N, C-alpha and C positions, 0 to 999 in steps of 0.2 A: 044856260050854262052860266055858272059863278067862274069868275075869272081870279083865280086867287093865287096862281103862280106863273110863271113866265112860260112853262111848256104847253099850257092853256092857251097863251096868247100867240104863241110860234106856230101852233095849229090852227087858227083863224086866218092868220097874214100869210102863211106858207104859200099862198096863191100869187102873189108877188114876188115872190124870190127870182125867177128866172125870166120876167121880164124885160126887154131890150133897151126902155126907154123909164126914166126915173118915175117913179108913181109914188105919192103923197095923200095920205090919207088919215082916217080919225076911227076911232070903233068908241062907242057912245056905249057907257054902263051908268045903271039903275045905281040908289044908293046902296044896295046890299052887293053893288059888283057883278048883278046881273047882265049878261051881255044883251044889247038893244038893238044895234046896228053898227054894220061897217060900213064904209064906202071909200073908194079911190074919189078923191076930189081934184086933183092937180096934175097934169100927165106933160115931164118935159121933155128935155133932149136926152141923148145916151149920159150926158154928163152934169146935167142941171134940171131944175124944177123952180118956178115962180111960184110962193105961194101966199094968199090970202088969208090975211088972220079972220077978217069979218066973215067971210064966207065960212069959214070952220066954226065960227062962234053960233052966226046966223042956224047953221043945220043942227046942231048939239043943241040949242034951243029950242029948234021948233021940233024938236023928237023928245024934249023932258028930259034930258042927260043927265045926269048929277057931277059924273067923272067922264074923262076924255081921256084916250091915248092916241097920241098921234105917230105916225109911221111914215117912214121912205124907203124905199130899196137902193141899192148899188150897183147896177147892171154892170158895172165894170171888175165887179167882187172886191175892189180895193175900199175898204172903211175908213 
């Protein structure tokens, strides 16, 4: 699947929308913006989430990603 618009990304990430704790993750893409993988990397509380940059980059490099998109949800609904 080529990620070439916001609606494609929303369909990939919809599964974190209704979670009660903050989730922070990464979507990996190849050079042509084809989907490689997605992963929730960190789970926090209802109001915050600690994130380690090193872990995100190591995961992306191991999967040979050329582009990354990071994401997180807002359990409170207040962006």
